[in-house]
Structure formats: structure tokens, C-alpha cells
C-alpha positions as CSV (number, residue, x, y, z in Angstrom):
1,X,-5.2,-20.5,1.0
2,X,-4.0,-23.4,-1.1
3,X,-0.3,-24.1,-1.1
4,X,1.7,-24.9,-4.2
5,X,2.2,-28.7,-4.8
6,X,4.8,-30.1,-2.5
7,X,7.7,-32.3,-3.7
8,X,8.8,-35.0,-1.3
9,X,11.9,-33.1,-0.3
10,X,10.2,-29.7,0.3
11,X,10.2,-28.3,3.8
12,X,9.2,-25.0,5.4
13,X,12.5,-25.0,7.2
14,X,14.2,-21.5,7.1
15,X,17.5,-22.8,8.6
16,X,16.8,-20.7,11.8
17,X,16.3,-23.7,14.1
18,X,15.4,-22.5,17.6
19,X,12.3,-23.3,19.5
20,X,10.7,-20.4,21.3
21,X,9.6,-22.0,24.6
22,X,6.9,-19.3,25.1
23,X,5.2,-20.0,21.8
24,X,6.1,-23.7,21.5
25,X,7.4,-23.6,17.9
26,X,10.5,-22.7,15.9
27,X,11.1,-19.0,15.3
28,X,12.2,-19.8,11.7
29,X,9.6,-22.2,10.3
30,X,6.9,-21.9,12.9
31,X,6.6,-25.6,13.3
32,X,6.4,-27.4,16.7
33,X,9.0,-30.1,17.6
34,X,6.4,-32.8,16.8
35,X,5.6,-31.2,13.4
36,X,9.3,-31.0,12.5
37,X,9.9,-34.6,13.6
38,X,6.9,-35.9,11.6
39,X,7.6,-33.9,8.4
40,X,9.8,-36.5,6.6
41,X,7.2,-39.2,7.0
42,X,4.0,-37.2,6.8
43,X,1.5,-37.7,4.0
44,X,0.7,-34.9,1.6
45,X,-2.5,-34.2,3.5
46,X,-0.7,-34.0,6.8
47,X,1.9,-31.6,5.3
48,X,-0.9,-29.4,4.0
49,X,-2.4,-29.3,7.5
50,X,1.0,-28.4,9.0
51,X,1.5,-25.6,6.4
52,X,-2.0,-24.2,7.2
53,X,-1.0,-24.1,10.9
54,X,2.3,-22.4,10.0
55,X,0.5,-19.8,8.0
56,X,-1.9,-19.1,10.9
57,X,1.0,-18.8,13.3
58,X,2.8,-16.4,11.0
59,X,-0.3,-14.2,10.6
60,X,-0.8,-14.2,14.3
61,X,2.8,-13.0,14.9
62,X,2.4,-10.3,12.3
63,X,-0.8,-9.1,13.9
64,X,0.8,-9.0,17.3
65,X,3.8,-7.1,16.0
66,X,1.7,-4.6,14.0
67,X,-0.4,-4.0,17.2
68,X,2.7,-3.4,19.2
69,X,4.0,-0.9,16.7
70,X,0.9,1.2,17.0
71,X,1.2,1.7,20.7
């Protein structure tokens, strides 16, 4: 799914900065440490790639949670 155009200062940060060691990414923004570190210097193409990965991680978590609720 295409993302809205990014401005240089945009970030997916949710100000809930804690890495879940089991998953390997932040519980707020769903980025890995490397993605968080690279964000400020990443190209628009790289930011789009990161946002696509974030969307997949979010969807995967929602799928896991909905499956757990049905048990």
C-alpha cells in the first residue's frame, strides 16, 4: 500500500521507545535499532522500504493477537 509523501522530518516514532528483544523491534514504531538509527539519513526510497516493513510487522502482530483472542 503506498504511503503518503514523507517530509524530511517525518518519522514513524510513537514516543514509546522500547525494543522487544523477542521480536527485535520497538514496541511503538515497529522499527529495528538499525532502522531507527538509519532513519535520519535514509533516502526516500529507503524510508518507504522501512515503512513497508513496519506495516507488515504491525499486520503480523494484529493477526497473532486476533488468533489468540479466538482461543
